N, C-alpha and C positions, 0 to 999 in steps of 0.2 A: 877301493873304488876309483875309477878313472875320472878325475874331476874335469878333464877336458871334454868329456863326452856325456857326462851324466850329472845332473838331469838336463833335459832340454826344456826350453821355454815355449810359451804359447805361440809366438810368432813362427817358430819352426814347425810346431805341431799342426797348425791350421793350414789349409790350402792357400796358395798365393793369392787367389781371387776369392777369399773367404767371404767377403762382403756380398758377393753374388750367389753364394752357395747356401743350400738348405742342408744343415748338418744335424744328423740324428745320432744320439749316443744313449748310453745307459749310465746311471750313476747310483752308487750305493748311498742310501740315506740312513745314517745311524739312528736318527730319531724315530724311524719306523722299522728299523732292522731289516730293510729290504731294498730292492732295486726299483728304479723308476726310469721309464723312457724320458729323454730330455732333448730339447732343442738347444743347440750350442751356437753362440755368436762370440765375437771377440770380447764382448763386454760382460755377458752373463749367461747363465745356464738356467733354463726354465723347465719345470717339472710338468710333463704331459700326462702323468698317470691318472689325473682326474678325468681325462677324455679317453685315454688309451692305456689300459693296465700293462700292456706289453708292446714291444716294438712290433711283434708279429701282428697284433691287432691293427696297428697303424697301417701296415702294409696291405691290409685288406681294402683300404679306401681306394676309390677310383683315381684320385690324384693325391697321393700321400704328401707330396711337397707342399701343395697349396693348403691341404687340410692341416698339416703340422704347423704351418705359419699362422693360420687362423686360430688354432687351438692355443698357441703360445701367447697370443695377445692378452689373454686373461689368466694365464697359468702363473702359479707362484714361482718366485725366483729362489733357486737353491743356493746361489752364491755366484761369485764372479768366476769366469772361466779360468782366469789366471790362478786364483787361490785353490780351486778344485784340482787343477792340473798339478800345482805344486804339491798338494797333499798326496796326490796319486804317485808322483815321482818319489816322494819320501816314504811311501809305503805305509801311510798312516791308516790303520785299519778302523780307527774310531772316528774318522772324519769323512765328510762327503768326498767321494773319490770316483773316478771314471772306471767303468768296467768294459768288457768286450761289448760292442754295440748290438749284438744279436742275442736273442733269448730262446724262444721256442722253435726257431728255425733249425732244421737239420743242417749240420755242417758237413758238406761234401767237398770232394777235391777231384779235379781232373789231372791225370798224370801224363807225362811223356807227350807234351803238346808243343815242344820246341825241339828243333833238330839237334842242337848242341847237347841239351840235357838227355835227349833220347840216346845219343851215342854213349854218353857217360853211364846210362843205365845198362847198356850192353856191356860196357867195360866192367861195371860192378859184378854183373852176372858171370862174366868170363873169369874175373879175378877171384870169384867165390868170396867176395867181401873182404879180401886182403889188400889193404892200401899199399903195402910194400911192393906188390907186383903189378900195380895198376898202370904204371908208366909203360912197362913192356907190353902189356895187353893192349893199351891204347894205341901204340904204334902199329901193332899187328892188325887191329880192327880198322883203323883209319886207312891203312894201305889198301884194304879191299873195299871198304864201304865208301871211303871218301868223306870229307868233312862237311859237305854242303848238300843236305837233302831238302832244302827249303822249296825247291821247285816241284817236289813230288806232292801231288794232292792226295791226301788220305782216301783210300777206297777207290782210286782211279785205276784205269787199265795200266798206266805207267807204274803205279804202285804194285800191282799184281805181277807185272813183268819183273820188277826189281826183287820181289819176294822169291820168284822162281829162281832168279840168278843167285841170290844169297843162299837159298837152300842147296843149290848145286855146289856152292863154295864152302858149305858146312858152317855158315855164319848166321843162319836165321835165328832169331831170338824172340821170345815173348814180348820184349820191349819194342822191337820193330813191328810186331803184329799190331800193338795198340797205337804205335806212332804213325804208321802209314796204312794200316788196315782200315776196314770200314767202321769198326766199333771203337769208340774212345774208352780209355780207362777212367772210370768214375767210381770212387770209393768213399767210404765214410771216414772222415778225418777224426772226429771226436763226437762224443755224445752231446745231446742237447744241454746247453748251459755250461759245458765244460771248457769252452775256449777262454783264453785270457786276453786282457786288453793292453793298451799301451801303458808302460810303466811297470808292468808285472814281470816277474821272473818267467823265463821260458825254459823248459826242462829237456835235458837229454839223460838217458839212462847212464848211471855210473859205470855200467859194464861196457858201454860203447866206446870204441877206440877210433872210429872213423864216422864222422857225421858232419852235416852242414846245414846252413839256413836255406830255405827256399822262398825267396821274396816273390810275392805274387799280388795280383789284383783279384779280389773276390767279388762276385756279383750277388746282389740280393734279389731273390726271385719269389713271387707270390704263388699261391697254390695253383693258379691258372697258367703259370709259366711266364707271366709278365716280368720283364727285367726292370726293376724299379730304382736301382742305385748300385753303388760300388763302394768298396773299402779296400784297404790294404791288408795283406796277410802274410804270415810266416808259417809255411807248411813244413816245419822242421823235420828232417829225415835222418835216420840212422843208416848210413850207407853200408856199414859192415853187416848189419842185421838183414837188410833187404837183399844184399849181395849174396848171402848164404842161400837164400831161397825166397822167391817172390811170394811164397805162401806165408812168409813171416811178415808180410806188409803190415798187418795190424800191430805187430810188436814194434816195427820200425817207425810207425806213424802215430799211433794212438797211445800216448803215455801221459801221465800227469803233467799238465801245463805245456804240452808239446805243440799246441796250435794257438797262434795269436791272430787277432783281428782288430782293426782299428786304424787310427784313433776313433773315427766316426764314420757313419754311413753318409755318403753324399748322394742325396736323392736326385733322380733325373727330373729335369725341368726344361724350360725353354733355352737355358744357357748351358746345359750339361746333359749329355746323353751317351748312348752306346758308342757312337762314332768317336767320342772323346776317349772312351776306354780303348777302342781299337787302335788309336794313334798315341796312346799314353807312353811315357817313358817311366821306368821303374829303376830306382837307384838303391844300391846296397852298400853299406859301410859297416865293417866289423872292426872294433877297437878292443884289443886285449890288454889286460893289466900287465902283460909281459912286453908291451910296446909294439906288438904285431898289429898291422893295419891292412885291411883288405877293402878295396873300393872297386865297384863295377857298376855298369848301367846297361839296361836292356830296353828294347823297343818292342812294344806289344804288336807292332805290325809284322813281326817275324813269327808270330804264332801260326802253327800249321793247321789248326782248326778254328774257324770263326767262333767267337764267344756265343753267338746265338745258336750255332749248331751244337755246341756243348750243352747248352741249356735244353735243347730239343732232345738230346740223348739222356739228360738227367730225369726229366719227368714228362708225363703224357699218359696215354691210355695204359701204358705198361707199368707206370709207377706214379703214385701220388704222394704229395707232401702237404697235408691239410693246414699246416702252420707255416708253410713256405720253406725256403732253403737258402743257405749261403753256399756259393760254389767257388772254391779256389780254381783259377783258370790255368794253373801250371806255371812253371818257371823255366827261364832260359839258363839260370845260374847253376853251375856245378863246379865249384872252385877246385882248381888243381894245384894252386901255388903251394910250395912246400912250406910247412910251418915246423921248424925244428929239423928233424932228421931228413937228409936228402932222399927224395923219392917217396917219402911217406905222404905227400900231399897235404891238403888242408883238413883240419878237424877243429872243432870248438874246444875251448878251455873254459872252465868255470870262471866267471867274472867278465867274459866277453860282453861288450855292448853291441847290439845289433840294431842298426837303423835302416828302415825300409821307407823310402819316400817317393813321392810323385808330386809334381807341381799342383795338380788339380785335386789331390787327395790328402796332402799333408804328410806327416811323418809318424810312423809306428816305431816305437823304440822299446826294446826289452833287454834284460840282462840274463845271461845264460847261467843256469844252475843245474844241479842234478835233479831229475824228476822226483827222486826220493826225498829231496830237501825242500822242494817248492811247497807253498801252502797247499794242503790237501783239498781236493774238490769235495765240498760238503753240502753246498746249496744246490739241490737238484730240483726236479719238476715238482715233487711233492712239497718241498719246503716253499717253493715259489707260490704254489696254489694256496697253501695255508697262510702265507704272509699276505697275499692279496685279499683273501677272505677276511682276515682280521682287520684289514684296512678298508673293508667294505667297498672294494674296487671291482669285484666280480659281479657281472649282471648279464 
C-alpha cells in the first residue's frame, strides 16, 4: 500500500467550500444491514432514511437541497464524517461506511465529448487495441486530422464538411461520428446499484493489458430531466478491448467495480449550479506501488457538447428514467505516457491509487484491483427493497 497516497482525509475529500455546500451521500449502516441516504457536513453524517428511503426519492422533491437540509435538522446522527470516512478507507465492512452516492438512478455515460480523447479513440480503433503500435498510428492520424477539433460544433455544417473530407482521406471513424456528428454517444455504464464509492477498489479485467482511468464529472438528473447536482466519477475503460471492436464496449466498460462515483452529490442551490460545472477543473493523479506517478488537469470548458445538451439527448419523449439517472459527461484524459516498455503507453497496475478531484466537488479516490478480485456485487434492487421493507421505510 502506498502510504503517501492512501488513505486520504476528510479535508481533501470535501469540497473546498464545503461549508456552503449541500452534500448528499449514502452510508451502509450495519445495525440495519442496509444503506441510508445521508447529509454530510464536516462534523457529522445525518441519516435521512426516515424522510427519504432512497437518494432517488429525495431527487423527486421540487428543491432537493432545501428539503434535505430541513429533513436533516431532526435526523439521527450516524457518526462523525471523519470516523465514517476513516472506516471507509480502511475497508471495514462491519462499520458505518460511505457508498456510491446514487442508488436507483440508472448510471449512464456520454463518450467522445472532448477533442483529445476523441482522437485517442480513433487511434485505438486504428491500432486494433494494440498499445505497441499506438504511437505510429497516432502520428499518422494527427497528420491528417490535426490535433485541435475544438472549434467544430457537433452536428454543424462545418462538421459535415469535415466528415466528407475525412471520408475522402479514408480516415472517417465511428468515433468521429459521435464526436462531431449530431448524435452523442450515450451508453449504460453499469446496472442500478452497481457503482462503487470513494475508498472502494475499482476493477480492471485481469486479461486487459491496456486500460486507463477516465476522470469525469457526472450529473444527477431527475425523471423530468432537471439537472439537480453533480459528483465526480471514474468511467474506467479497457482500451485494448474497445479498440478491438466498438461492439465490445459493454465488456470494456461494464465489469465488476469498474464504475466509481463520489464522494458525494453536491446539490444545486443558490451558490452552486450548472454554470459551475461548465467552468470546473478536474484533476487526475495516479500513484503506483512501483513509484510511477501521473498527474493531469482538464477544464470542462473544453467539452464539445454542452452538459445540458447531453442531458437532452439522454432522456425525453424518446426515453424515460422514472428513478432518475446519473450521467458521466465524458473525459479529456487519455494518458499516453510510457509506463515501462517504450512505446507501450500507459496502463494500470494493481495497487494504483487513482485520485479524481475538483475544488467544488472534493476528491474521489480508489485503488485499482482486478475486477475478479474486487468484492462481488451482491446487494441489488431486490435486496434493497426487502431491506427497506424490513425497516418499514416503504410507503
